C-alpha positions in Angstrom: 298.3 -44.6 119.6 296.9 -41.7 117.7 295.1 -42.3 114.3 297.2 -41.4 111.3 296.2 -38.0 109.9 296.3 -37.3 106.2 294.7 -34.8 103.9 291.8 -36.0 101.9 292.4 -36.3 98.1 293.3 -33.0 96.5 291.3 -31.8 93.5 293.4 -30.8 90.5 292.7 -27.1 91.3 293.7 -27.4 94.9 296.9 -29.2 94.0 297.7 -26.5 91.4 297.0 -23.7 93.9 299.1 -25.2 96.6 302.0 -25.7 94.2 301.7 -22.1 93.0 302.0 -20.9 96.6 305.1 -23.0 97.2 306.8 -22.2 93.9 306.1 -18.5 94.1 307.8 -18.1 97.4 306.9 -14.5 97.7 303.8 -15.1 99.9 303.7 -15.1 103.7 305.8 -17.7 105.6 302.7 -19.0 107.3 300.9 -19.5 104.0 304.0 -21.1 102.5 304.4 -23.5 105.4 300.7 -24.6 105.5 300.9 -25.2 101.7 304.0 -27.3 102.3 302.3 -29.3 105.0 299.3 -30.1 102.8 301.4 -31.1 99.8 303.7 -33.3 101.9 300.7 -35.0 103.5 299.1 -35.5 100.1 302.4 -37.0 99.0 302.2 -39.6 101.7 304.5 -38.1 104.4 303.6 -38.7 108.0 302.9 -35.9 110.5 306.4 -36.3 112.3 308.2 -36.1 109.0 306.2 -33.0 107.9 306.7 -31.3 111.3 310.5 -31.7 110.8 310.3 -30.5 107.2 308.5 -27.2 108.1 310.0 -26.9 111.6 306.6 -26.9 113.3 305.1 -28.8 116.2 303.3 -32.0 115.2 300.0 -30.7 116.7 300.3 -27.7 114.4 300.6 -30.0 111.4 297.6 -32.1 112.5 295.5 -28.9 113.1 296.3 -27.6 109.6 295.4 -31.0 108.0 292.2 -31.2 110.0 291.2 -27.7 109.0 291.9 -28.4 105.3 289.9 -31.6 105.5 286.9 -29.8 107.0 287.0 -26.5 105.2 289.2 -27.0 102.1 291.1 -24.0 100.6 289.8 -20.5 100.9 287.6 -19.4 98.1 288.7 -16.7 95.7 288.7 -13.4 97.4 289.2 -14.9 100.9 292.1 -13.5 102.8 294.6 -16.4 102.7 295.5 -19.8 104.0 296.4 -17.9 107.2 292.7 -17.8 108.2 290.9 -20.4 106.1 287.8 -21.9 107.7 287.3 -18.9 110.0 284.8 -16.1 109.6 
């Protein structure tokens, strides 16, 4: 059985930024869905539940969580959550 995947603890700034993305709703759908994945994981939801919530494949959810855990959110001036962690 696969190990449970969860986001690391969010900093206050990360939590606020993710909530702003979700509340604003005027951002790209990819950015919105990734923010939802991270917030749901931080709230204790499991990967299958998050995948149903955002209508994505479970592997997509796991990949987004792993990328966030490794790279965090993009720094100010970076393009977006669409490409975080990539140069």
